Structures are given as C-alpha cells and as structure tokens.
C-alpha positions in Angstrom: 16.7 24.3 -1.2 17.1 20.8 0.2 20.1 18.5 0.1 20.0 15.7 -2.5 19.7 13.1 0.3 16.6 14.7 1.7 13.1 13.2 1.4 11.9 16.6 0.2 14.6 17.0 -2.5 12.4 16.2 -5.5 9.2 18.0 -4.4 7.9 20.9 -6.4 7.8 24.4 -5.0 4.5 26.2 -5.3 3.3 29.7 -4.6 0.3 31.0 -2.7 -0.9 34.6 -3.1 -2.2 35.9 0.2 -5.2 38.2 0.4 -2.9 41.1 0.9 -1.0 40.3 -2.3 2.1 38.7 -0.7 3.5 35.7 -2.5 4.3 32.8 -0.1 6.4 30.0 -1.5 6.0 26.5 -0.1 7.0 22.9 -0.8 4.2 20.7 -2.0 3.0 17.8 0.2 5.0 14.6 0.1 2.9 11.4 0.0 4.4 8.3 1.6 4.9 5.4 -0.8 3.4 2.0 0.0 6.3 0.2 1.7 5.4 -3.2 0.4 5.7 -2.0 -3.2 9.2 -0.6 -2.8 12.0 -2.8 -4.2 13.6 -4.7 -1.3 17.3 -4.9 -0.9 17.3 -6.9 2.3 15.8 -7.4 5.7 17.6 -6.6 8.9 16.7 -7.9 12.4 17.0 -5.2 15.0 19.4 -6.1 17.8 20.2 -4.4 21.1 22.4 -1.4 20.5 21.3 -0.8 16.9 20.3 2.6 15.8 18.4 3.5 12.7 21.0 5.9 11.5 23.7 3.3 11.8 21.5 0.7 10.0 21.0 3.3 7.2 24.7 3.9 7.0 25.5 0.2 6.8 22.8 -0.7 4.3 22.2 2.5 2.2 25.6 4.1 2.6 24.2 7.3 4.2 23.0 7.7 7.7 20.8 10.6 6.8 18.7 8.4 4.4 17.1 6.6 7.3 13.8 8.0 6.0 13.9 5.5 3.1 13.9 2.7 5.6 10.9 4.4 7.3 9.1 4.6 4.0 9.8 0.9 3.3 8.2 0.0 6.6 5.2 2.3 6.4 6.1 4.5 9.3 6.6 8.2 9.8 8.1 7.8 13.3 11.6 6.4 13.2 11.6 5.3 16.8 8.8 2.8 16.0 11.2 0.8 13.9 13.7 0.3 16.7 11.4 -0.1 19.7 11.5 -3.9 19.8 14.6 -6.1 19.9 14.3 -8.9 17.3 11.9 -7.0 15.0 12.7 -7.4 11.3 12.8 -4.2 9.2 12.7 -3.9 5.5 15.7 -2.1 3.7 14.7 -0.8 0.3 16.9 -0.5 -2.7 18.0 3.1 -2.5 15.7 5.5 -4.4 17.3 8.3 -6.3 
C-alpha cells in the first residue's frame, strides 16, 4: 500500500465494521518516537538556502525520508526545522 521509504510502510492495516455491515480498512495510528532516543548519525547546522529534502538526500540518501529527520527532532512540521538559519538539527541513523 505504501512505498518502502514511507513513514507508514510498517504500520498494520485494521478493519472496522460499520453499523450497516460495511468493512472499512484503515492504517493503524503511527506514534512518533522520542527523538533523543534515536541513534544519531550526525548533526547539521541549517544554513541559508538549505532545504530539508536536500539535507535528507545528502545525509540519508533519499530526499523522501525527510520524515526520519523530523522524528529525530521531535517535530511533525518539517518547516519548523528549517525556519531559523544557524539551527542545528539531528540526523538519525536511517531506520529500516
């Protein structure tokens, strides 16, 4: 259902039976990990012109895995990580 680099890839699918008998499939909720407990590969200081997808590509090898950087920095909003020049962000060891 989801690509292997998606944050939802490993989540279970569940079924809900509606009052009218219809079966509705859904993906179970994803709980964010505690960023400080994630193994750290490196830290990167955000500079002018940086973008989170480019940082993810340079450090994790895949621009679509920016969500792992968000997880390591305890944020659900990617723009929070790149809103201040000079801010240091955590880059985790890629999770499989």
